N, C-alpha and C positions, 0 to 999 in steps of 0.2 A: 157475225157469221163464221169468221175464221176460227175464233176460239171454240165455238161449238163443234166445228168440224175436227179441230185438233183433239178435243176431248173424246170424240167418237173413234179415234184411231186406236188400234190394239196397243197395249203396253208392250214395249220391247222386252224380250225375255231377259236381257241383261239388267233392265231396271226392275222387273218383277222379282228377279232372283236376288236383288240387292247385294252385288258383289262386295266383299269386304277387302278393301285395299288397306295396306298398312297406314296407320295414322301418323307415323313418324318416319323420316328418311333414315337411310342407313348411314348417311354422312351429311353434315351441314357444311362441308368444305369442298363441295363439287366432286367428291369422291377422291380427292387428292390423298387422303389418309388411307385409302384402300388399294390404290394402284393408279393406272393411267385413266384420267377422267374421260368420259364418253365424248365430250365435245372436242377434246384434244386429238382424238382419232381423225376427225374430219379436218381439223386445223392442220395437222401434220401431213395428212394426205395432200392437201392443197399446196403446202409449201414444198413438198417433195416433187409434185408435178412441175413446179416452177423453179426447181433447183438451179437451172441454167441461168436464171436471172440474178442469182446471188453471186455477184462478181464485183471486181473493183473495190471501191470503198463502200462498205456496208454499214448502215446505222440500224441499231436495234434498241428497244426500250428496256431499261432496268438491268438486264443481263444478256450476254450474247449466246443464249442457249441454241437458237436455231441457226444463227450466222455461223457458229462454230461447227454445228452438226452438218451443215450443208457445204462446208469447205471454204468459207470466206477467209481470205488472207489478211485483209486490212479492215479492221472492225472498230467502229465507234459505238459506245454505249451512252445513251442519254438518260438522265434521271434528274428529278427536281431536287433530290437530296444530295448535299455535299458529303453525307456519311456513307454513301455507296462507294466501296473501294473499286468497283468495276467501272464506274462512270468516267468517261473521258470528256463528256460534255455535260455540264450541270445547268439545268434550266427547265422551265415548265413549258411543255408543248402547248399549253393553253394560251400562252402569251406569244403574240406574233413577232416576227422580225428579228429574232436573235440567232436562229440557226444559220450556219454559213451558207451563203447563196451558191446554188449550182454545184454543190460539193459531193453529192452521194450518187453512186451508180445504182444502189438498191437500198430501200428502206423496208424493214420488216416491222409491221405494226399490228400485233395480235391483241385482241380483246382490250383495247385501250381507250378508244374515243367515247365510250359510254360514260366516262367520268368528266367529259368536257361540256360546259354549258353551251358552247357553240361548236359542235363537231365539225361543221364545214370549215371553220376557221383553222382547226388543227390540220385538216387535209390540205387547205390552201398553203399553210406554212410549209408543209412537207413538199408540196408542188414547187415552191420557190427554192427549196433546198436540193431538189433533184438535178443532177447533171443532165446535159442533153443525152437522150437515149436511156435515161435512168428509169427504174421501175419501182413502184410501190406495191408491196404485197401486204394486204390488210385483211383482217378478219374482225367480225362484229358479232356481238352476242345477240342471238335471237331468243328462243325459248330458254329461260334460265331462272334458277333461284337467285337470291342475293345472299351472300354469306356475311351477314352484318357483323359478326364477331371479328371477322378478319379484315373489315374495311378500314382503310386509313381515313380519318376524319377530313383530311384535306383532299381526298379523292373518292368521294361518294359515288355510287352508281346511279346515274341520272336517267339513263335511256336503255331501251331495248330496240332492236332494229328488225325491219323486214327488208327483203331484197329491193322492193320498190322504194323504201325509205332511203336505202344506201344509194340507189341510183339518183334520187333527188338531191342527196348531199353532194355527190360528185358533180352534178349539173351546176352547182354554184361555185365550182373551182376551175382551175386551168388543167384539170386532169380528165383524161378519157378512160373510163373503167369498164372492164368486163366483169360483171357481177353475177354470182351464182349463189343459190341457197342449197344447203345440205342438211339432211336429217329426215326423219319419219316419226310416226307415232311411237314406235317402240324405243327409238333412240331418245326422243324427248322424255318419255316416261322414265327410262333408266337414268337419265341425267338428273331429272328432278328428284328422284329417290336417292341420289348420291351413289349410284352403283359405279364400279370401275369397269373398264373394258372386259376384263377376264370374267366378270360376273354377269355379263350381258349376252343375250342370245346373238350369235354372229349375224343373224338375219337383220339385226338392227343397223348393220353397217353396209348392207348390200345395195339398197336402193334409196333414192330421194323422193319424198312425197312433198309436192309444192305447198300443201296445206300445213305442213309441220316443219318450219324452218328453225332448226337448232342453231346453226352457224351460217352466217352470210360471209362470203369471201369476195375479194375484189383484187384484180390485177390491173394497175393503173399506170398510164404513161402520160407524159405531157402532150397537150393538144398540139398538133403540127400546124 
């Protein structure tokens, strides 16, 4: 009955007109080769809103891009590779128990845990490394391509996240998180096509549509 009723509906004009979307993206590197990627607009807005949390001893992954930009004075960089000259702590965040305990006042963790087989384990390890009163500022990939050519074979992209999924992850840890989703249809489409910020309609950055989660953000503190 339902299929017959569906066939009886008028064909939407958009379908009848068969819109011709480009078959290939402008960039297969998230737009990095064209300018600031669309998802980074939302990520950096989130971090700038919480710039006051970036204080004391700050930990960031791979390089201290945002810690330095937001004025941190004491910065540690964690990386699994000993070849990273910026790394002050060498180790794999996917392995528990090796980060210094209760050491960091702020941890900046952007677009990282999608490479962890057990994302909740990474979050719990960071919880154990936060000093009393410390804050985790984390972002998670929602709607996204995967840039296979640029992936490290040791750190494949395993997951994409929704805001509900991120809340479920934090519920398995000692962290209490304020979770939000950012993005809309225009932002998601621009990002998937590899457009940079300057090539995207500014309206794509104006409002969030809960049905189109491009980036999920979380500000988390230890459970009291």
